[in-house]
N, C-alpha and C positions, 0 to 999 in steps of 0.2 A: 506492499499498502503506498504511498505517495501522493507528497502536493505540483506544487505547479513549477515548472523547470523554469530557466530564463533564456532558455535558445527558441522559445514561441509560445503560442497561445496555448491553455491545456482549456480552461472557459471560455464560450459564446454567449453570449447575451443577444438572445432573440424577442422583440414585443411584436406581438398582432391584436388586431391588425397594424399596419401603420401607419390608421390615420382615425382624425379625430372628427369630428361632427358639430363646425362652430353652431351658434344658437339666433345668433344677427338676423338679426330678419325674420324669421322664426317666430309662428306664433305661440310655442310653450319652450322650458330651454330641452333645445336635445344634448339627453344625460348617456353620459360614452364607458363604454369600459374596456380598458388594456392588459393582454396577461402577457407580462415576463420570466419568461422563462430561460433559467441556466440552465449550457449542455454540457455535461462530457465528454469533448473531440480528443483527447488526449490519444487516444488508445489505449489505456489503463483504467486502473483502476484510485479514484483518490479518492480523498479524506476529506470532509466537510464538519472542523471541529468546531463542540463545544464544550468543553474539556467539564464546566462546571454546574453543563446543563440548566443553565440560566433564564431566562429574556427581562431582568428587568436592568439588565446594564445601560448606566449613562454614557447610552451614546453624542462626541462632542462632533458641532457640524469639523464638515470634513478640512475646510485651516486647519484644526488644531486636530486632526485624529490622529491618532497614529497607531499601529498597531497592537492587540489584543494576545496576550500570551495564553493560547491554547482555545482561538475562536478565528474561525471563517464567517467574514461580512462581505456584502457585497452593501457600497454607497452609492445610492442615485439622487443624480442631483439635475434637479427642472426647475428651466429657467421661467420665471413668471414675470407679470409687470402687463401692459397692457402695446408695450408698442411690438416692432418687428424682432421673431426670431421669438417671441415667449411664446407658450402652452396657453394660457392661461392663467387670471390674477392669481397674488396670493392669497384675494379674501378665500372666492370659491375656492383655489386648494385644499383648505384647509376643512372642505365638505365634505371631499371625499370618502369613501369608505375601501377599505379596505380586507380582503381575507386570502389565505394559504391555506394550504394542507395542514396536518396538525403537529406535523414532522417538522415543520418551520415556521420561522416567527420572520416579522414586518413594524416597523417602529418609524413614526413620525419624529426628525432628530430637531426641526427647525422648520421654516413658514417653504422652503422648496427643497427637502433634502427627505428619504425616506430610506431604510438602514433594514437590507435581507438577508436574515440567519440561522441556520438550522441551532432546532433546541435541545439536540445532546451529538453528539458526535455518529459522523453517519456518512459508512461506505457508500462513495458514488462512481456505480461501475458506467463505465464506453455508454453514450446512450440513452441513461438517466434524467430525468428532467425536476426540474425544484423549479417553483411556479409560484407567484401570486401575482393576485389581482387588482387594482381599481377599479372600481366601481362609479358613478354616479359621480363622473367629469367633466366638467362642463364649461366652454371658453367661448368669449363676445366676440373672441378676436375676428377678423373677415377668412373669408376663403385664400386660400392660396399661402398665408404664414408655412414656415416650417422652427416644428423646432429638438437641439437635440440635445435628449438627453444624456449625462456623464454619468460613466460604469466603472466604481472604484474597486477593486480586487484590494482587501482587505487580509494576508494569514500569518500564521507564524513566521514563513518566509518573509514577508515585509506589505508596499505596499506594490502594485500592479493596476495600470489604465487597465481595462477591459474595451471590447468593440465598444461603438456608439453608435444608435441603430435614429437617423430622425424618422419625427412625429408631425404630418403634413395633418392640418388645417384646409377639410373642406366642403363645399358646402352639400346641403341634409340631402340624402338622397330623394329622389321623389315618391311621397306617399300619403297611402291617406288611409289609417289607422284606427279611423273615425268613422263611420257611417250609417246610422240608427236609425229608426223610428224611437225618439223621447215616450219617456217613462208615459203611461196614461196614453199615448193616440193611435196604439195596436189596434186596437177596438172601432175600425170605420165603417160607419157602409158610404151610398150612394151622395155624396152631399158635405160632407165629412173633413175638415181639418185635418192636414197629418202634419204637423213637424217634426222632419231630422234633423239632428244632431251627428256631426262632422267635426271629426282637425286633417287638414289637409299640411305635410311638412314637407318642405324644396322644393314647391312653386313658385310661382310670380304669379298665377292666379288658379281661378277652378269656379267650375259654372255650371248650372243645377238643371238641368231637364227633368220634363214639360217647364217651357219657359222659357232656353235659352237665358237665364240671370245669372248675372257677374258676383261671383258670392266673395267682394274681395269692401273692406271697411277703413278708408282713408288710407288706401294703396296698402293697404295691410292686412291680410288675411288674419283669420280672429281666431282666437287660439278656442275656445270651443261656440263655432257656428250655430245657429240654429238656421233653420229654412220651413218657412207655413207653405203648404200646396192644398190643393182641394183634390179627394177621390169622385169621379165620375166614373171609372172605367177599372179596367183590370190595369196596371200602371204599373212600367218602369223604368220608376227613378232617377236619376241617373248622376251622377256624379265625378265629374272631368275637371283632374289636376292639369295644369299645363308646364312645364322650363325648358324653355325656347321652342326644337323639335318634337322635343320628346308630351309624351301624355299619358296618363294613365287613368281606367277610368273606376269606381266600381256603382253594382246595379244595386236598387230593393224593389222587388215585385212586388204588389198590392193588389189585392178584389175585393170589391164591394161585399164584406156581408152581408144576406138579407135581414133588417130593418125588421122590429116584431114589439109590440105590448102586450106587455107582462097580466097586466093589470091596473087598473082605473078606480079612483073610486071622487065622488064628488060630496059632500059638505057643510052646513049652512053651521054660523055658526047662533048661539041663543040671542035673540033683542037686546042689545043694553037700558040699566035702567032709567039709562041718561038721554035716553035714546037715539043712541048714535049710530053709526052706519055699520049692519049686519056686514058680516066678512062670508068667505065661502073657501074651504083648507082644501084644497085641489092634487091629491097623491095616487100619486104614478109610479112603477118602473117599468123600461125598457132594455132591450135587450140587442146586443149586437149596432147600436148606434154611438152617436157623441152628441147627437142631435135631436130638437123634436118640433112639432110647431103644436101653437095651445094656442086656444079661441083668445081675446082681452086679453091675447099677453105677448104674441107671434113669436117666433124665433129664442127658440132658447137652448141654452148649451149644456149637457145632461150629462152623466155619469155611464156610461154601459151597466146594466146588472145591478144601480143601487136606486133604493125608494128615494123621488121627488117629494118635495113637496112647495107648495105652491099657492099663497093665497092673493088672494081677489076680494076689490068691494065688491059686492053683492048688490044688486041693482034691485033684484025680487026673488026673493024663493021661486022656486017650477022652471029656473032659467037653465037652460043647456050649455054645457061645456064641451067642447069636440078635445078629441087629443091626435095629430097625426105624426107618421113617422116617415119617413122618404126611402123608397126603392126607386130603383132607374127604371121599375115600371109606372112609375110612378108613388099614391100618399093612402097608406096603411092609416085607416082611422075608425076611430071612438069619440062616444057622446055618451053625456051623462047628466040626467040631469039634478040637477043643486035640491035637495031635499035637508030636514029640520032631523 
């Protein structure tokens, strides 16, 4: 078992993917993940050391760091800030999440440095991989930037720079992560309003059809946009997102349900002692629709399958009230006479 030689590179650090998506001009934060893998390229078995089996080391920043006897550690330094060559800001970098297998640990040293090390001494065979992951990495820096993470190996043999791979900041892939009927709008008949929820990433514009309506607000796509339409027939509602010549789409097909009146009653209140106006209480339940027509009240938005109550002034006892639901072939109506 041996460690590093001075005549060649024994370990190789790989970063996957080598890109992060910028959140600039996107409707919400683009949270990225990066996997860092340490490969044994020596052709022989090596030793990753932690003779004291500790994880509570007081690591110093790279400029002051020295080898620690009996410990193998890899320092990774990220250029942070808001200028060219930076990965993200220091404030955003503090919010990343770190994870790795149980046999390894990764610790933040300062605003821009992470230290990766084994939790106990391990044999590290050829083709073995030691890895950790950064999650929830967010950058607002514009696409086109490249950032280079410095990697430095510390072992009992001393200090050695490892290969450093660039991380490129790119535009978020063109994507429609959300396109669905909003809660409470899934049960719909002829003439019902339909509300859709959507989110589009990496797009310059998106269009909703039917209607071919451009779904933008002040030149920026909304984080959690909504769009309303009316259902008249079996319809494929389509959201098309575009960037340059590239386009993607998602389709949600809806067919009007058959609206029904489940029950309907009318009751007049007793006359008040002061001779005030009497009222009629109309109680009804409908199914497969979210709107009805009620005489003397007009169109009313309702909830399918839920009992509704409407109170109206009563002109006279014995007046007739009509409840109607709407289907593609016309109205289905029932009438009731208001009685005490």
